[in-house]
C-alpha positions as CSV (number, residue, x, y, z in Angstrom):
1,M,50.4,31.0,37.5
2,R,50.2,28.1,39.7
3,A,46.6,28.5,38.8
4,L,47.0,28.3,35.1
5,L,48.9,25.1,36.2
6,W,45.7,23.7,38.1
7,V,43.3,24.7,35.4
8,V,45.5,22.6,32.9
9,G,46.3,19.7,35.1
10,V,42.2,19.5,35.5
11,I,41.5,20.1,31.8
12,A,44.4,16.8,31.4
13,G,42.4,15.2,34.2
14,V,39.1,15.2,32.7
15,I,40.0,14.5,28.6
16,I,41.2,11.7,30.4
17,L,39.0,10.4,32.0
18,L,36.6,11.5,29.5
19,G,39.2,9.1,27.0
20,L,38.0,5.8,29.1
21,L,35.2,6.3,29.1
22,L,33.9,7.0,26.1
23,E,36.3,4.1,25.3
24,A,34.4,1.6,28.1
25,V,31.6,2.7,26.9
26,R,32.5,1.8,23.2
27,W,33.2,-2.1,24.7
28,L,29.5,-2.1,26.1
29,V,28.5,-1.6,23.8
30,I,30.1,-4.4,21.3
31,I,29.7,-6.6,24.0
32,G,25.9,-6.7,25.0
33,L,25.4,-6.4,20.4
34,I,27.0,-10.0,20.8
35,A,25.4,-10.6,23.7
36,L,22.2,-9.9,22.0
37,A,23.7,-12.1,18.9
38,G,23.7,-14.3,20.9
39,V,20.2,-14.9,21.8
40,I,18.4,-14.5,18.9
41,I,21.1,-17.7,17.6
42,L,19.5,-19.6,20.4
43,A,15.8,-18.5,20.1
44,F,16.1,-19.2,16.8
45,V,17.5,-22.3,17.4
46,K,15.4,-23.3,20.5
47,G,12.0,-22.8,17.9
48,R,13.2,-24.5,14.9
49,R,13.9,-27.8,17.1
50,S,10.3,-27.2,18.9
51,M,8.3,-27.4,15.6
52,Q,11.0,-30.7,14.2
53,H,9.5,-32.2,17.9
54,H,6.0,-31.9,17.7
55,P,4.5,-31.2,14.2
56,S,1.3,-29.9,13.6
57,R,-1.9,-31.5,13.1
58,R,-4.2,-31.3,10.6
């Protein structure tokens, strides 16, 4: 009986840790996507600024 309680307790702990880990991974993915979008927007804005300041000579 005591071994069964240990097994159930360990399985419950593993499930809880997996849930927390997956939640953390999901938030890290969301934060990474937001940062990636920010970098793309900044690169686009800086590229447009440099094109306006340095007109091409024909």
